[in-house]
C-alpha positions in Angstrom: 0.2 0.1 0.2 1.0 3.6 -0.9 1.6 6.5 1.6 -1.4 7.5 3.7 -2.9 10.6 2.4 -5.6 12.2 4.5 -7.8 15.0 2.7 -10.0 17.3 4.5 -12.1 19.0 2.4 -16.0 19.7 3.1 -16.8 19.9 -1.0 -17.9 16.7 -2.2 -17.5 18.0 -5.8 -13.6 19.1 -5.1 -13.1 16.1 -3.0 -14.3 13.0 -5.2 -11.8 13.7 -8.3 -8.9 14.3 -5.7 -9.8 10.9 -4.2 -10.2 9.4 -7.4 -6.8 10.4 -8.5 -5.1 10.1 -5.5 -6.3 6.5 -5.2 -5.0 5.7 -9.0 -1.4 6.8 -8.3 -1.4 4.1 -5.6 -2.0 6.5 -2.7 -4.2 4.9 0.4 -6.5 8.0 0.5 -9.0 8.9 3.6 -11.7 11.9 3.1 -12.9 13.9 6.3 -15.1 16.5 5.9 -13.9 18.6 9.1 -11.2 19.4 11.1 -11.8 18.2 14.6 -11.7 14.4 13.8 -8.7 15.1 10.9 -6.7 16.3 14.4 -7.9 13.0 16.2 -6.6 10.8 13.3 -3.1 12.9 12.8 -2.5 12.0 16.2 -2.6 8.2 15.0 0.7 8.8 13.7 -0.8 6.7 10.6 -1.0 10.0 8.6 1.9 10.4 5.9 0.5 13.5 4.0 -2.5 16.3 5.2 -4.1 17.8 2.4 -6.4 20.7 4.4 -9.2 23.0 3.1 -9.0 26.3 5.0 -12.8 26.9 4.4 -14.0 24.2 7.2 -17.4 24.2 8.7 -16.5 23.7 12.6 -12.7 24.9 12.6 -10.5 27.1 10.2 -7.9 25.0 8.0 -5.2 27.3 9.7 -6.0 26.2 13.1 -6.2 22.5 12.3 -2.2 22.7 11.1 -1.5 24.7 13.9 -2.6 22.3 16.6 -1.5 18.9 15.0 1.8 20.4 14.6 1.9 21.1 17.8 1.0 18.1 19.0 4.0 16.4 17.3 2.4 15.7 13.4 5.9 16.1 11.5 4.1 14.1 8.1 3.5 16.3 5.2 1.2 19.4 5.1 -0.2 20.8 1.7 -2.8 23.8 2.2 -5.8 23.7 -0.4 -7.6 26.9 -0.4 -9.6 29.7 -2.2 -7.8 32.3 -0.3 -4.5 32.8 -2.5 -3.5 36.4 -0.8 0.2 36.6 0.0 -0.5 37.0 3.9 -2.6 33.9 3.7 0.1 32.2 2.4 2.7 33.5 4.9 0.4 32.8 7.9 -0.1 29.2 6.4 3.4 28.2 6.2 4.6 30.0 9.6 1.5 27.3 11.5 3.7 24.4 9.6 2.3 23.9 6.0 5.1 22.4 3.8 3.6 23.9 0.6 0.3 25.9 -0.3 -1.8 25.5 -3.4 -4.4 27.9 -4.6 -8.0 26.5 -6.0 -8.4 26.4 -8.4 -5.6 23.6 -9.1 -4.3 21.6 -11.7 -4.3 17.7 -10.7 -0.9 17.1 -12.1 0.9 19.7 -10.0 -0.8 19.1 -7.1 0.2 15.2 -7.8 3.9 16.3 -8.3 3.8 18.9 -5.3 3.0 15.5 -3.0 5.2 13.8 -4.2 7.8 16.6 -3.5 6.4 17.3 0.3 6.3 13.6 0.7 10.4 13.0 0.1 11.2 16.0 2.5 8.9 14.7 5.4 10.5 11.8 4.8 13.8 12.8 5.3 12.2 15.2 8.4 10.9 11.6 10.4 13.4 9.2 9.1 10.7 7.2 7.2 12.0 5.1 4.0 10.5 7.6 1.2 8.5 6.1 -1.3 10.9 3.7 -3.9 9.7 4.1 -7.6 8.7 0.4 -8.8 10.9 -1.2 -11.3 10.7 -1.1 -15.0 8.6 -3.7 -16.1 9.5 -7.0 -17.7 9.6 -7.3 -21.3 6.3 -8.3 -23.1 4.4 -7.2 -26.5 1.5 -5.0 -24.7 1.0 -1.7 -23.2 1.3 -0.7 -19.7 0.4 2.4 -18.3 2.4 2.3 -14.9 0.2 5.2 -12.5 3.0 5.1 -9.8 6.1 6.0 -11.6 3.8 7.5 -14.2 5.9 5.7 -17.3 4.2 4.4 -20.1 5.6 1.3 -21.8 5.4 -0.3 -24.9 6.9 -3.8 -24.7 10.2 -3.4 -22.9 10.8 0.4 -24.6 9.4 3.3 -22.7 7.1 5.9 -24.4 7.7 9.2 -24.0 4.3 11.2 -22.7 3.7 14.7 -21.4 2.0 14.9 -17.9 -1.5 15.9 -19.5 -1.5 12.7 -22.1 -0.2 10.6 -19.2 -3.3 11.7 -17.2 -5.8 11.1 -19.9 -4.3 7.9 -21.1 -4.5 6.7 -17.2 -7.8 7.3 -17.1 -8.6 5.7 -20.3 -6.4 2.5 -19.0 -8.4 2.3 -15.7 -10.3 -0.3 -16.7 -9.0 -0.2 -20.3 -11.9 -0.5 -22.7 -14.0 1.3 -20.9 -15.6 4.5 -22.0 -14.4 7.5 -20.9 -16.5 10.8 -21.1 -15.3 14.3 -22.4 -16.5 15.8 -19.4 -14.6 13.4 -17.0 -11.2 13.5 -18.8 -12.0 17.4 -18.8 -12.7 17.4 -14.9 -10.1 15.4 -14.1 -6.9 16.2 -16.1 -7.6 20.1 -16.5 -10.3 20.3 -13.2 -13.8 21.1 -13.4 -13.3 24.9 -13.6 -11.3 24.7 -16.7 -12.8 27.2 -19.0 -10.8 26.7 -21.9 -11.7 24.7 -25.5 -12.2 21.3 -25.3 -10.3 20.8 -28.5 -7.6 20.8 -26.0 -8.5 17.5 -25.3 -8.7 16.6 -28.9 -5.3 17.8 -29.6 -4.2 15.8 -26.6 -6.0 12.5 -27.9 -4.4 13.1 -31.4 -0.6 13.4 -30.4 -1.7 10.1 -27.8 -3.2 8.4 -31.0 0.6 9.0 -33.0 2.9 8.0 -30.4 1.1 5.0 -30.0 1.4 4.5 -33.8 4.7 5.1 -34.2 5.6 2.9 -31.2 4.0 0.2 -32.9 1.9 0.0 -29.6 -0.8 -3.2 -29.7 -3.8 -0.9 -28.4 -5.3 2.5 -29.4 -7.6 5.5 -28.8 -11.1 5.2 -30.4 -13.8 7.9 -30.5 -16.9 7.1 -29.4 -19.4 9.3 -30.9 -21.1 11.8 -28.8 -19.9 10.6 -25.5 -15.9 10.4 -25.0 -13.1 7.9 -25.6 -12.2 4.3 -25.3 -8.5 2.8 -25.0 -8.7 -0.6 -26.9 -6.2 -3.5 -27.6 -5.5 -4.4 -31.0 -7.7 -7.8 -30.5 -10.6 -5.5 -29.6 -10.3 -2.4 -31.4 
């Protein structure tokens, strides 16, 4: 099991895609909507990373962070909030946060920051940082490794940008299932994305070309009016 991540967020619309994304990356995720129960869990010493919203119903997130640090919590803390003023960032860091991410944010950026904070907190607590998985054994198939964020065609690695990987990972879990355009936009670019959906089409187009160039035995097909599906060659 991966690192234990505690998400404290009272908005279901924000929490749900975060939990799905973190679990897809191999983290053991627990979500709470209030700060006081979170303090009890943090005191148990089982949490490696705290993702903390500030606008909670029972207690301000800054107070949660302060109390947790005073009680001896040494794991990582990333504050997630709509408060993006400089003063709020400074106060958050002063009460013990390791990083501060203003909403709306991209899921890829959150994952990158989570990995960095986990490495730093592992050094601080003396824990062994998560080790990346070894390259897969040689095969003729397409493999998407969400923990190392690498794509393999047989024994060769397929280069992919962050967005390309996120799209491919969603299409691969599970492979063959249709993933709607809306879900891809919400989870890869985030639900507050207001750009053109042509961005998704361009990303899918690049993925198709890379899979074809690598002679991958899989392809991305369009399901008209719905979204996309990743199919093995024998199923396409």
